[in-house]
C-alpha positions in Angstrom: 118.1 84.9 -133.2 118.4 85.0 -137.1 117.1 88.7 -136.8 119.8 89.9 -134.6 122.7 91.5 -136.1 125.8 93.0 -134.0 127.6 95.6 -135.7 131.2 97.4 -134.5 133.0 100.9 -135.3 136.6 100.9 -134.8 136.5 101.7 -131.3 136.7 98.2 -129.9 136.2 95.7 -132.8 137.9 92.7 -130.5 135.0 93.2 -127.9 132.3 93.2 -130.6 133.7 89.8 -132.0 133.8 88.5 -128.9 130.2 89.4 -128.1 129.3 87.9 -131.3 131.0 84.6 -130.7 129.1 84.6 -127.4 125.7 85.0 -129.2 127.2 82.3 -131.9 126.2 84.9 -134.7 128.4 86.5 -137.4 129.4 89.8 -136.9 127.7 92.3 -139.2 129.5 93.4 -142.3 130.2 97.2 -142.4 132.9 99.6 -143.0 133.9 102.9 -141.2 136.8 105.1 -142.3 138.0 108.6 -142.4 138.7 110.8 -145.6 141.5 112.8 -146.2 139.5 115.7 -144.8 138.9 114.0 -141.6 135.1 113.5 -142.5 133.8 109.9 -141.4 132.2 107.9 -143.7 130.2 104.5 -143.0 128.6 101.9 -145.2 126.4 99.1 -144.1 127.3 96.0 -146.1 124.1 93.7 -145.4 120.3 94.0 -145.3 119.2 95.1 -141.8 115.7 96.2 -143.1 113.3 95.3 -140.0 116.3 93.8 -138.0 117.0 93.9 -134.3 120.6 95.7 -134.4 123.2 96.3 -131.6 126.2 98.4 -132.3 129.1 98.0 -129.9 131.2 101.2 -129.5 132.6 102.3 -126.1 133.2 106.1 -126.3 137.0 105.6 -125.6 140.0 107.5 -127.1 139.9 109.0 -129.5 136.7 109.9 -127.8 135.3 112.5 -130.1 136.2 110.5 -133.3 134.4 107.4 -131.8 131.4 109.2 -130.7 130.8 110.7 -134.3 131.6 107.3 -135.9 128.8 105.9 -133.5 126.6 108.8 -134.6 126.9 108.3 -138.5 126.8 104.7 -137.8 123.2 104.9 -136.1 122.0 107.0 -138.6 123.2 104.7 -141.4 121.2 101.9 -139.7 118.1 104.1 -139.2 118.0 105.0 -142.9 118.4 101.3 -143.7 115.1 100.7 -142.1 116.7 98.7 -139.2 113.7 97.5 -136.8 115.2 98.6 -133.6 118.5 100.0 -132.8 120.5 99.6 -129.8 123.7 101.3 -129.0 125.8 99.3 -127.1 128.2 101.7 -125.1 130.4 99.6 -122.7 132.4 103.1 -121.6 130.0 106.2 -121.6 132.5 108.9 -122.5 131.7 112.6 -121.3 129.8 110.7 -118.1 131.6 113.0 -115.7 130.3 116.1 -117.0 126.9 115.1 -115.7 125.8 118.2 -113.7 126.7 122.1 -113.6 129.1 122.0 -110.8 130.5 125.5 -112.0 129.1 128.6 -113.3 128.5 128.7 -117.1 129.5 125.2 -117.9 127.6 122.5 -119.6 126.2 119.1 -119.2 127.9 117.3 -121.8 126.5 113.8 -120.6 123.2 115.2 -121.5 124.1 116.6 -124.8 125.7 113.0 -125.9 122.5 111.5 -124.8 120.5 113.7 -126.9 122.8 113.1 -129.9 122.4 109.5 -129.6 118.6 109.8 -129.5 118.5 111.9 -132.5 121.0 109.7 -134.5 118.6 106.9 -134.3 119.4 104.9 -131.1 116.2 103.1 -129.9 118.2 101.8 -126.8 121.1 101.9 -124.8 122.9 99.2 -123.3 125.9 100.5 -121.0 128.0 99.2 -118.2 128.8 101.1 -114.7 127.9 104.8 -115.7 129.7 107.5 -113.7 126.6 108.8 -112.2 123.3 107.0 -112.0 121.3 110.3 -113.0 122.7 109.9 -116.8 120.3 107.3 -117.1 117.6 110.1 -116.8 119.1 112.0 -119.6 117.8 109.7 -122.0 114.0 109.6 -123.5 114.5 106.0 -124.7 115.0 102.7 -122.7 118.6 102.6 -121.0 120.0 99.1 -119.4 122.9 99.9 -117.2 124.7 96.6 -116.4 127.5 96.4 -113.9 131.0 94.6 -113.6 130.5 94.2 -109.6 129.9 90.7 -109.5 132.6 89.9 -112.2 135.2 91.9 -109.8 133.6 90.1 -106.7 134.0 86.4 -108.1 137.6 87.2 -108.9 138.6 88.6 -105.5 136.4 85.5 -104.0 139.0 83.4 -105.7 142.1 85.3 -104.6 141.1 84.6 -100.9 142.6 87.5 -99.5 142.7 87.6 -95.8 141.9 90.5 -93.3 140.4 92.5 -96.1 138.8 95.9 -96.1 136.9 97.6 -99.4 138.1 101.3 -99.7 135.8 103.7 -101.6 138.0 106.1 -103.7 135.7 108.7 -103.0 132.3 109.4 -101.4 130.7 109.2 -104.9 131.6 105.5 -105.1 130.8 104.6 -101.7 127.5 102.9 -102.7 129.2 100.5 -105.1 132.1 99.7 -102.5 129.4 99.3 -100.0 127.7 96.7 -102.1 131.4 95.0 -102.8 132.0 94.7 -99.3 128.8 93.2 -98.5 129.3 90.5 -101.3 132.9 89.9 -100.1 131.9 90.0 -96.3 134.5 92.6 -95.8 134.2 96.2 -93.7 134.1 99.3 -95.6 136.5 102.3 -95.4 136.1 105.7 -97.4 138.8 108.1 -98.7 137.4 111.6 -98.6 138.9 113.7 -101.4 138.5 117.1 -103.3 139.3 117.7 -106.8 141.5 120.6 -107.5 139.2 122.7 -110.3 139.3 121.2 -113.8 142.7 119.7 -113.7 143.2 115.9 -113.5 144.3 116.1 -110.0 143.0 115.5 -106.6 144.0 116.4 -103.2 143.3 113.4 -100.7 142.1 114.5 -97.3 141.3 111.6 -95.1 140.6 107.8 -94.8 137.2 107.1 -93.1 137.4 103.9 -91.2 139.8 101.4 -89.8 142.5 99.9 -92.4 146.0 99.5 -90.2 147.1 96.2 -90.6 144.7 95.0 -93.0 144.7 94.1 -96.9 143.1 97.2 -98.9 140.9 96.6 -101.9 140.3 100.0 -103.4 137.0 100.4 -105.8 136.3 102.8 -108.4 134.3 103.0 -111.7 137.4 104.2 -114.0 140.8 104.8 -113.5 142.1 107.8 -116.0 145.6 108.9 -115.2 145.8 107.0 -112.0 146.7 110.3 -110.1 143.9 109.8 -107.5 144.9 106.0 -107.3 148.4 107.0 -106.2 147.2 109.2 -103.7 144.8 107.0 -102.2 147.5 104.3 -101.8 149.8 106.7 -100.2 146.9 107.8 -97.7 146.3 104.1 -97.0 150.3 103.4 -96.6 150.2 105.9 -94.0 147.3 104.7 -92.0 149.2 101.1 -91.9 147.8 98.9 -94.4 149.6 95.7 -95.4 148.9 95.7 -99.0 147.0 97.2 -101.8 144.7 96.0 -104.2 142.7 97.7 -106.8 139.9 97.3 -109.3 137.6 99.4 -111.7 135.4 98.7 -114.4 136.7 101.1 -117.2 140.7 101.3 -117.8 141.1 104.5 -119.4 144.7 104.6 -118.4 145.4 108.0 -120.2 148.7 110.0 -120.1 151.3 108.2 -118.1 148.9 106.2 -116.0 150.5 102.8 -116.8 153.8 104.2 -115.5 152.3 105.6 -112.3 150.7 102.1 -111.6 154.0 100.1 -112.4 156.1 102.2 -110.1 153.4 102.5 -107.3 153.3 99.7 -104.5 149.9 98.2 -105.8 149.9 94.5 -105.9 147.3 94.0 -108.4 144.9 96.2 -110.6 141.9 94.1 -111.7 139.9 95.9 -114.4 137.6 94.7 -117.3 137.8 95.2 -121.0 135.2 97.7 -121.7 138.0 99.8 -123.4 140.7 98.3 -125.3 143.8 97.1 -123.0 146.6 96.4 -125.2 150.2 97.6 -126.3 151.6 99.9 -123.7 148.6 99.5 -121.5 149.6 96.0 -120.7 151.5 95.2 -117.7 151.9 92.3 -115.3 150.2 93.8 -112.5 147.3 94.3 -114.5 144.4 91.8 -114.9 141.8 91.9 -117.3 138.4 90.2 -117.0 136.4 89.8 -120.3 133.0 91.8 -120.1 131.8 90.1 -123.7 129.7 87.4 -121.8 127.9 90.0 -119.6 127.1 92.1 -122.7 126.4 89.0 -124.8 124.0 87.9 -122.2 122.5 91.2 -121.8 122.0 91.3 -125.8 120.2 87.9 -125.8 118.1 88.9 -123.2 116.8 92.2 -124.7 116.5 90.3 -127.9 114.4 87.7 -126.8 112.2 89.8 -124.3 113.6 88.4 -121.2 114.7 90.6 -117.8 118.1 92.0 -117.7 117.6 92.5 -113.8 117.3 88.8 -113.2 120.9 88.4 -114.3 121.8 90.3 -111.2 119.1 88.8 -108.8 120.8 87.0 -105.8 119.7 83.0 -105.7 
């Protein structure tokens, strides 16, 4: 493991430190800052020649700044003759723009993939992409981890009775179905329709039996929490006793935390693929550490072991 190096930008240094701690290796030395003219400068402060390098940088807020910082860091490592460079992007920003669903719109998720590859990434490690086809946007190997088992383990310990797993829309139904199977609970699906390009969705219908049950809503991310509030409202009208929610990526933009605080959800369980600190903290928000999952995946990539074996059932 002496040839392995873990570096970080400014997006989520706490996560990178936790990953390095799991791997029992010191965090790589580098600096990344912004000049007064808003140009970003990166310098690698140690030898990386022919080393196996991993750069931890989720594309969270400020998304564009963190993206450019990552691109520049990849370029710096490439020019420093790193042996292999893996971009570790726990949260893949722009993942929602994964197809042309309107006339004359971009596929930004593909553009970001091209940028990462040109900058110097030889491999991508990520967690719960918004859409599975994003893997195909890359011409380099992509390892997509999932936080599903982490969330399932937590809710098994909670021992919720009369549980029903609820997919917050049809697109997340496969992941919700997998969670329902692991929790040995029935599945319900909320049918909804997004209104244009605004952060607002119109909830239409609940498919499945939820009356008198404890609902657990599943999504890949919570952004403004508008959809979550609408889903909870629809479930309450259908007679659920309690509502719990979980997701992998707690984006919590705008007044999301206030909405969560004021809505009747009992608990929102998330991971720390993006920072959850300051005004994003709330008693009813539980944050599960993702560093052991990322750290184990990095160890396996470095040593040539199977990533898929991490998720195989025994």
